[in-house]
C-alpha positions as CSV (number, residue, x, y, z in Angstrom):
1,M,149.3,124.4,143.1
2,A,146.9,127.7,143.4
3,D,145.8,126.7,139.9
4,T,144.7,123.5,140.3
5,L,142.8,124.5,143.4
6,R,141.3,127.3,141.5
7,R,139.6,125.4,138.9
8,L,138.9,122.2,141.5
9,V,136.7,125.2,143.6
10,N,135.3,126.5,140.3
11,T,133.8,123.4,139.1
12,T,131.8,122.7,141.8
13,T,132.9,119.3,141.6
14,Y,131.2,118.2,145.0
15,K,127.9,119.8,144.6
16,L,127.7,118.0,141.1
17,L,128.5,114.9,143.3
18,Q,125.9,115.4,145.8
19,N,123.1,116.5,142.9
20,K,123.8,113.2,141.4
21,L,123.5,111.1,144.8
22,E,120.3,113.1,145.6
23,T,118.8,111.9,142.0
24,W,120.2,108.7,142.1
25,Y,118.6,107.9,145.8
26,K,115.1,109.2,144.3
27,D,115.3,107.1,141.4
28,Y,116.8,103.9,143.2
29,H,113.7,101.9,143.3
30,V,112.6,102.6,139.8
31,N,115.6,102.2,138.3
32,S,116.6,98.4,136.9
33,C,119.7,96.7,138.2
34,D,121.8,97.7,135.4
35,Q,120.9,101.3,135.6
36,N,121.7,101.6,139.2
37,L,125.3,99.5,138.8
38,N,125.9,102.5,135.6
39,R,124.9,105.2,138.3
40,C,127.2,103.8,141.1
41,C,130.1,103.2,138.4
42,E,129.9,107.0,137.0
43,L,129.7,108.2,140.6
44,I,133.1,106.1,141.2
45,E,134.6,107.3,138.2
46,L,133.8,110.9,139.0
47,T,135.2,110.5,142.7
48,S,138.5,108.8,141.3
49,K,138.8,111.9,138.9
50,V,138.5,114.1,141.9
51,Q,140.9,112.1,144.1
52,G,143.5,112.4,141.3
53,E,143.2,116.1,141.2
54,L,143.6,116.1,145.3
55,F,146.5,113.4,144.6
56,T,148.2,116.2,142.4
57,I,147.5,119.1,144.9
58,L,149.2,116.9,147.7
59,S,152.2,116.3,145.9
60,L,152.4,120.1,144.9
61,A,152.0,120.8,148.5
62,A,154.7,118.5,149.5
63,S,157.2,119.7,147.1
64,E,156.5,123.4,148.4
65,G,157.6,122.4,152.0
66,G,161.0,121.4,151.3
67,V,162.2,117.7,151.4
68,Y,161.5,116.5,154.8
69,S,158.3,118.8,155.2
70,G,155.0,117.2,155.7
71,V,156.7,113.9,156.7
72,D,154.6,113.8,160.0
73,T,151.5,114.4,158.2
74,I,151.8,111.8,155.9
75,K,152.8,109.1,158.2
76,S,150.3,110.0,160.7
77,R,147.5,109.9,158.1
78,F,148.2,109.2,154.6
79,L,149.9,106.1,155.2
80,P,147.4,104.3,157.6
81,W,144.8,105.3,155.0
82,L,146.6,103.4,152.0
83,G,147.4,100.3,154.6
84,S,143.7,99.7,154.2
85,S,144.2,98.1,150.8
86,F,142.7,101.3,148.9
87,T,143.8,102.1,145.6
88,V,143.3,105.0,143.5
89,I,142.0,104.9,140.0
90,T,144.6,107.0,138.2
91,S,143.1,109.1,135.2
92,G,144.9,108.6,131.7
93,V,143.7,112.2,131.0
94,T,144.9,115.8,132.0
95,S,143.5,117.5,135.1
96,D,141.9,120.4,132.4
97,T,140.4,117.3,130.5
98,S,138.8,115.8,133.5
99,F,137.4,119.2,134.7
100,T,135.7,119.5,131.1
101,L,134.1,115.8,131.4
102,M,132.8,116.4,134.4
103,Q,131.1,119.5,133.3
104,E,129.9,117.9,130.1
105,S,128.6,115.1,132.1
106,A,126.5,117.3,134.4
107,E,125.4,119.5,131.6
108,K,124.1,115.9,130.0
109,D,122.5,114.5,133.2
110,Q,120.5,118.0,133.3
111,K,119.5,117.9,129.9
112,L,118.1,114.2,129.9
113,R,116.3,115.1,132.9
114,E,114.4,117.7,131.2
115,L,114.0,115.6,127.9
116,T,112.7,113.0,130.4
117,T,110.0,115.4,131.7
118,V,109.2,116.7,128.4
119,H,108.8,113.0,126.6
120,E,106.3,112.1,129.9
121,K,104.3,115.3,129.2
122,E,104.1,114.4,125.8
123,M,103.0,110.7,126.7
124,V,100.3,112.2,128.5
125,E,99.0,114.3,125.9
126,L,99.1,111.7,123.6
127,E,97.1,109.4,126.0
128,T,94.4,111.9,126.1
129,E,94.1,112.5,122.3
130,L,94.0,108.5,122.1
131,N,91.1,108.3,124.6
132,T,89.3,111.2,122.9
133,A,89.9,109.6,119.6
134,R,88.6,106.8,120.8
135,R,85.5,108.2,122.1
136,Q,85.1,110.0,118.7
137,L,85.3,106.6,116.8
138,G,82.6,105.0,119.0
139,T,80.4,107.8,118.4
140,I,80.9,107.3,114.7
141,K,80.8,104.1,114.7
142,Q,77.1,104.2,116.5
143,E,76.2,106.8,113.7
144,L,77.2,105.2,110.9
145,A,75.1,102.0,112.6
146,E,72.0,104.1,112.5
147,A,73.0,105.6,109.2
148,H,72.8,101.9,107.9
149,M,69.2,101.4,109.3
150,E,68.0,104.7,108.2
151,L,69.4,103.6,104.8
152,D,67.5,99.9,105.0
153,D,64.1,101.7,106.0
154,T,64.4,103.9,102.8
155,Q,65.4,100.9,100.7
156,N,62.2,99.0,101.8
157,K,60.0,102.0,101.5
158,S,61.2,102.8,98.2
159,A,60.7,99.3,96.9
160,A,57.2,99.0,98.5
161,T,56.5,102.2,97.0
162,F,57.5,101.5,93.3
163,L,56.0,98.3,92.9
164,A,53.4,97.7,90.6
165,T,50.7,95.3,90.7
166,E,49.3,93.1,87.7
167,D,46.1,95.1,87.5
168,E,47.9,98.6,87.9
169,I,50.2,97.2,84.6
170,I,46.9,96.0,82.8
171,Q,45.4,99.3,83.4
172,L,48.0,101.6,82.0
173,R,48.3,99.0,78.6
174,A,44.4,99.8,78.3
175,E,44.7,103.5,78.9
176,L,47.9,103.5,76.7
177,R,46.3,101.8,74.0
178,A,43.3,104.4,74.3
179,I,45.9,107.2,74.4
180,R,47.6,106.1,71.1
181,E,44.0,106.1,69.6
182,Q,43.8,109.7,70.4
183,V,47.2,110.7,69.4
184,R,46.6,109.3,65.6
185,F,43.4,111.3,65.7
186,Y,44.7,114.7,67.1
187,K,48.6,114.3,65.9
188,Q,48.2,116.0,62.5
189,K,46.1,118.7,63.8
190,V,48.6,119.1,67.2
191,D,51.3,119.8,64.5
192,L,49.8,122.0,62.3
193,L,48.9,124.2,65.5
194,D,52.5,124.4,66.7
195,D,53.6,125.5,63.3
196,Y,50.9,128.2,63.4
197,E,51.8,129.4,67.0
198,R,55.5,129.4,65.9
199,Q,54.8,131.4,63.1
200,I,52.6,133.9,65.1
201,R,55.4,134.2,67.8
202,Q,58.1,135.1,65.1
203,L,55.5,137.6,63.5
204,K,55.0,139.1,67.2
205,D,58.4,139.4,67.9
206,E,59.0,141.1,64.3
207,V,56.1,143.3,64.8
208,S,57.3,144.4,68.3
209,F,60.9,144.9,67.3
210,L,60.1,147.0,63.9
211,S,57.3,148.9,66.1
212,A,60.1,149.9,68.9
213,E,62.5,150.5,66.1
214,K,59.8,153.0,64.5
215,S,59.0,154.7,67.8
216,M,62.7,155.4,68.2
217,L,63.3,156.9,64.9
218,Q,60.0,158.9,65.2
219,E,61.3,160.4,68.4
220,R,65.2,161.0,67.0
221,I,63.4,163.2,64.2
222,S,61.1,165.1,66.8
223,G,64.5,165.8,68.6
224,R,63.9,163.7,71.6
225,R,65.8,160.8,73.0
226,S,64.2,157.5,73.1
227,P,63.7,156.0,76.6
228,I,62.5,152.3,75.1
229,S,65.3,149.8,75.9
230,F,65.6,147.0,73.3
231,S,67.3,144.6,75.7
232,S,64.2,142.8,76.2
233,L,63.5,142.3,72.7
234,T,67.1,141.0,71.5
235,S,67.2,138.7,74.3
236,H,64.2,136.9,73.2
237,S,64.3,137.7,69.2
238,P,64.2,135.0,66.8
239,T,67.9,135.8,65.5
240,S,69.4,135.2,68.9
241,T,67.9,132.1,69.4
242,K,68.7,130.7,66.0
243,L,72.3,131.5,66.8
244,V,72.2,129.5,69.8
245,S,70.7,126.8,68.3
246,A,72.9,126.7,65.2
247,S,76.1,126.6,67.8
248,R,74.7,123.9,69.7
249,H,73.8,122.0,66.1
250,A,77.4,122.7,65.1
251,R,79.3,121.6,68.3
252,L,77.4,118.3,68.5
253,V,78.3,117.6,65.1
254,S,81.6,117.9,65.3
255,R,81.6,116.0,68.8
256,F,80.1,113.1,66.5
257,K,82.9,113.1,64.0
258,D,85.2,112.9,66.8
259,L,83.6,109.9,68.3
260,Y,84.2,108.6,64.7
261,A,87.7,109.4,64.7
262,N,89.0,109.1,68.3
263,E,86.5,106.9,70.7
264,R,85.5,104.3,67.9
265,L,89.3,103.5,67.3
266,N,90.0,103.0,70.8
267,A,87.3,100.8,71.3
268,Q,88.2,98.6,68.3
269,N,91.7,98.4,69.4
270,L,90.3,97.4,72.9
271,L,88.2,94.8,71.3
272,R,90.8,93.5,69.2
273,R,92.3,91.6,72.3
274,Y,89.6,89.5,72.5
275,V,88.3,88.9,69.0
276,D,90.6,88.2,66.1
277,D,88.1,89.0,63.6
278,L,88.4,92.7,62.3
279,E,84.8,92.5,61.0
280,M,83.0,91.2,63.6
281,V,84.7,93.9,65.9
282,Q,83.5,96.6,63.2
283,K,79.8,95.3,63.6
284,I,79.8,95.2,67.2
285,I,80.9,98.8,67.2
286,F,78.4,99.7,64.5
287,I,75.2,97.7,66.5
288,A,76.5,99.5,69.7
289,T,76.1,102.8,68.2
290,T,72.6,102.4,66.8
291,E,71.4,100.7,69.7
292,A,72.8,103.6,71.7
293,F,70.7,106.1,69.6
294,Q,67.6,104.1,69.7
295,A,68.1,104.0,73.9
296,A,69.0,107.5,74.3
297,K,66.0,108.5,72.1
298,M,63.7,106.2,74.1
299,A,65.2,107.9,77.3
300,F,64.6,111.2,76.1
301,R,60.6,110.6,75.6
302,Q,60.2,109.3,78.8
303,F,62.5,112.4,80.4
304,K,60.7,115.0,78.4
305,L,57.7,113.4,79.3
306,R,58.4,113.3,83.2
307,V,59.5,117.2,82.7
308,R,56.2,118.2,81.4
309,K,54.0,116.7,84.1
310,T,56.0,118.5,86.3
311,L,56.2,121.6,84.8
312,S,52.4,121.8,83.5
313,P,50.7,122.5,86.7
314,S,53.2,125.9,87.6
315,H,53.4,126.9,83.8
316,L,52.5,130.7,83.6
317,G,55.2,132.3,81.4
318,P,54.7,133.8,78.3
319,E,56.5,130.8,76.2
320,S,54.6,127.9,75.3
321,L,55.2,124.8,77.6
322,D,56.8,122.8,75.0
323,E,59.6,125.8,74.6
324,T,59.6,125.8,78.7
325,V,60.0,121.9,78.7
326,M,62.9,121.6,75.9
327,D,64.7,124.8,77.6
328,Y,64.8,122.9,81.1
329,I,66.1,119.9,79.5
330,I,68.9,121.5,77.8
331,R,69.9,123.4,80.7
332,N,69.6,120.1,83.0
333,L,71.4,117.4,80.7
334,D,73.4,115.8,83.4
335,L,70.1,114.7,85.3
336,Y,70.1,112.0,82.1
337,D,70.1,108.6,83.4
338,V,72.8,107.3,81.1
339,Q,73.6,104.0,83.0
340,S,70.0,102.7,82.5
341,S,70.7,103.2,78.6
342,I,73.8,101.6,78.8
343,N,72.3,98.5,80.3
344,D,69.4,98.7,77.6
345,V,72.2,98.6,75.3
346,I,74.2,95.8,76.4
347,R,71.0,93.8,76.9
348,S,69.8,94.2,73.0
349,M,73.2,93.2,71.7
350,S,73.3,90.2,74.1
351,V,70.4,89.0,71.8
352,N,71.3,90.3,68.6
353,P,72.0,87.6,66.1
354,K,74.4,89.4,63.9
355,I,77.4,89.6,66.3
356,S,79.3,87.1,68.6
357,F,81.6,87.7,71.5
358,P,83.9,85.4,73.7
359,P,82.1,83.7,76.3
360,E,84.7,84.9,79.2
361,V,83.9,88.7,78.7
362,D,80.9,90.7,78.3
363,F,79.8,93.8,76.1
364,I,80.3,95.7,79.1
365,L,84.0,96.3,78.0
366,I,83.1,98.8,75.7
367,S,80.5,100.8,78.2
368,S,82.9,103.7,78.1
369,F,82.1,104.1,74.2
370,I,78.5,103.3,74.6
371,R,78.1,105.8,77.6
372,D,79.8,108.8,75.0
373,V,77.4,108.0,72.1
374,C,74.2,107.8,74.6
375,R,75.5,111.3,76.2
376,L,75.6,112.5,72.4
377,A,72.6,111.0,71.1
378,F,70.5,112.4,74.1
379,A,71.6,115.9,73.4
380,M,70.8,115.6,69.6
381,Q,67.1,115.4,70.6
382,T,66.9,118.5,72.2
383,L,67.9,120.4,68.7
384,E,64.8,121.4,66.2
385,P,64.8,119.4,64.3
386,P,66.5,116.4,65.9
387,L,69.5,114.5,64.6
388,D,69.9,110.9,64.3
389,V,71.2,108.2,62.4
390,A,70.3,106.8,59.2
391,F,68.0,103.7,59.0
392,T,70.4,100.6,57.4
393,T,70.0,97.2,56.5
394,D,72.8,94.6,55.3
395,G,72.9,94.1,51.3
396,E,71.6,97.8,50.8
397,L,72.6,99.5,47.9
398,F,75.5,101.6,48.3
399,N,74.5,105.3,48.6
400,E,77.7,107.8,47.7
401,K,75.7,110.7,49.6
402,K,75.6,108.8,52.9
403,Y,78.5,106.9,53.0
404,R,82.2,106.2,52.1
405,R,83.9,103.3,51.3
406,S,86.5,101.5,53.6
407,Y,90.1,101.2,52.5
408,D,89.6,97.7,51.7
409,S,86.4,97.7,50.1
410,D,86.0,97.0,46.5
411,F,84.9,100.4,45.0
412,T,83.1,98.8,41.6
413,A,80.6,96.4,44.2
414,P,77.1,98.2,44.4
415,L,76.3,96.4,47.7
416,V,76.8,97.2,51.2
417,V,78.2,94.2,52.9
418,Y,78.1,95.4,56.7
419,H,78.3,99.0,57.8
420,I,81.4,100.1,59.7
421,W,79.9,103.7,61.0
422,P,76.4,105.2,60.6
423,A,75.5,108.3,59.0
424,L,74.2,111.4,60.6
425,M,70.6,112.7,59.5
426,E,68.3,115.7,59.7
427,N,65.1,114.6,58.6
428,D,66.2,113.6,55.1
429,M,69.5,115.4,54.9
430,V,72.9,113.8,55.4
431,I,74.6,115.8,58.0
432,A,77.7,113.6,58.2
433,K,78.8,110.6,56.3
434,G,79.4,107.4,57.7
435,E,81.5,104.4,56.5
436,A,80.5,101.0,54.7
437,F,82.3,98.1,53.7
438,T,81.1,96.7,50.1
439,K,82.5,93.5,48.1
440,R,81.4,91.9,45.3
441,G,80.2,88.4,46.0
442,A,80.4,88.6,49.5
443,L,76.6,88.4,50.7
444,W,76.4,85.4,49.1
445,S,79.3,83.5,50.4
446,P,79.0,81.4,54.0
447,S,79.6,84.2,56.8
448,K,82.6,83.8,58.8
449,S,80.8,84.8,61.6
450,R,79.3,82.5,64.3
451,S,75.7,82.8,64.7
452,R,74.8,84.0,68.5
453,S,72.0,81.5,68.5
454,S,75.1,78.7,68.7
455,S,77.4,80.8,70.7
456,P,78.1,80.3,74.4
457,I,76.6,83.6,75.2
458,R,73.2,83.1,73.2
459,S,72.9,79.8,75.5
460,R,73.9,82.5,78.6
461,S,71.5,85.2,77.3
462,T,68.6,82.8,76.9
463,S,68.4,81.5,80.8
464,P,65.1,82.1,82.5
465,T,66.3,85.1,84.3
466,R,67.5,86.8,81.1
467,A,64.7,85.8,78.9
468,L,62.1,87.4,81.8
469,A,64.5,90.6,81.9
470,N,64.0,90.5,78.1
471,D,60.5,90.0,78.1
472,G,60.2,93.1,80.6
473,S,62.4,95.4,78.5
474,R,60.2,94.7,75.6
475,E,57.3,95.7,77.6
476,H,59.1,98.6,79.2
477,T,59.8,100.0,75.8
478,Q,56.5,99.8,74.5
479,L,55.3,101.9,77.4
480,Y,58.2,104.4,76.6
481,H,57.2,104.9,72.9
482,S,53.7,105.2,74.1
483,A,54.7,107.9,76.6
484,G,57.1,109.9,73.7
485,D,53.9,109.9,71.8
486,C,51.9,111.7,74.6
487,S,54.5,114.0,75.4
488,N,53.9,115.4,71.7
489,L,50.5,116.4,73.2
């Protein structure tokens, strides 16, 4: 009996019951009906477990007094209490288990209260952060609206700034015609002067280098150490310049060969999904390549003219203005507006009568290939002398120095039916061979390809909007050519 009583005292069961009653009293009006009933049932279960332990102690205490001991007490107090229809909920577990369950229940209640407190704090923090984020979002929306308004104002101002009137265009054309006449007169003299200046610079560099070397040798003979530094001479010597130019030349030629071996085949495979005729696909790629070179050369002339106008007022260096302009272009090739050249190439291909394309797609399908060719062609214009593709015409005499025959060509045919890849030229010297298709009698047979004048693309390209764009592109082409001629001055 003493052990059972000691365990009941150590578990502080009545204190736990009191704490649960106080907690329930505090939360009674907050809890729902089901929660209050659960709390009440929990207290009843705990009370029944305690009563079971007390009944065990009562039985043990009565057995310690003998057979008739405690009979009066049971009759006077216990039996009337039982007579009030009270039933004790017997527990199906042992006393030790009941004590353990009560302890675990108390610990769980305490943890639940702690978790509830932490959860409430976290909810308050999250609500605070949410309100802060909402305020920041409102600020960002307001800044975005202001930025849109500023962008619209900037666009309107830019449009108003770059609009040219008809009188200004006529005046520019008249000035360009006058400049062309002057260029024709002075072009030969300017070329001769450039050659003379280049030779003079080379001779001066060689004289300076030899003079410094002579001074060093004389001082070495006299036993004195030379204080002259050759770093400034060697950094600008003709030999180092030629080495850098040769390296760029080799790299660009290698890139041209890679375009033929890789990107050209990728573009050909992409076009074959929409065009069944391999001949037409090869013509499309060849014309896109040549048009890309033309667009890149035109953009280079315009870019060179802009750089020359920008640098000429502040040019004071020992180098000539042309060398300074070319050095700036080489160092800033990323400023080239390649997307404008791509649009010019696609516009030119759309009106080319030699090729046709399905009406449901557009030449923009190979814009990635055109972009690579334009970038390469623009970089080739910075070489001295610049690299360019050879001029070609269908039906020309096959030249083995410029082209190699395709695998399906007639190797005894003397004329070129169509070109597959252009030859790369440096002045009149072939740097990299192209590829052409030759076949006997093919030039006089009816063509398998449709003329673009009878295709849906032709009718679509000759709409009023497209026609005005083409007329404008031709006028801009004349302006670009004239600007390029002016840049040579």
